[in-house]
N, C-alpha and C positions, 0 to 999 in steps of 0.2 A: 393723845394721838392726834386730835384735831389741830392743835397748835403746831404740830410738827410738819404738817402739810405745807407745801409752798403756797404763798399768798394767792397767786392767780387761780390755783386749783381750789383752794378754800373758798375764794370769792365766787367762783363759778358754781361750785357745789351748793353753797348756801343760797345763791340766787335762784338756781334751778329748783331745788327741793322746796325752798320757802315759797317761791312764787306758785309752784304747783299746788302746795297745800292751801294757799290763800284762794286760788282759783277754784279748787274743788270745794272749799268751804263756802264760797259765795254761791256756787251752784247748789250746794246742799241747803242753803237758806231757802231756796225755792222748792226743792224736792225734799222728801223726808230724809233726815240724817243729821249727824252732829256738825252742823255748819259752823257755829261760833267756836267750839273747841278747835276745829281744824284751822280756822282763821287765826286764832291766837297762837297755835303751834307754828304755823307758817311765819307769822310775824316774829315769834321768838327766834326762829332759825335765821330769818333775815337780819334781826337785830344783832346777831353775832358779828356781822360784817358791815352793816350799814347804820349810820347814825340816825337817818330819817326813820328807819323802821323802829328804833328804840322809842322815838317820840310817839309814833303811831301806836305802838304796843302799849305804852303807858296810858295814853288816852283811851284806848280800847278797854284796858283793864279797869280804869276809873269808871267808864260808862257801865260796864258789866257789874261792877261792885255796887254802883248806885242803884241799878235795876234790881239786883238781888236784895238789897236792903229795903227797897220799897215793897217788894213782894213779901218779905219777912214781916214787915210792919203791918201789912194788911191782914195777915192771918190772925184769926181770933185766938 
């Protein structure tokens, strides 16, 4: 269904929803809440239409994976 929408409508929807999720995620980094998952979800939505968002999403996933691996290694 998503691919059947006209390109300008797809672009606008992805930009609006993705940016909103990223902004809410950044706010939730300061306040209690699931900030990082919302940022990743917003970037994933933005990456459906924007190449720059794909690059940022990949970098973000790499950083999160490295942090998770460091935490797992430190557990006894």
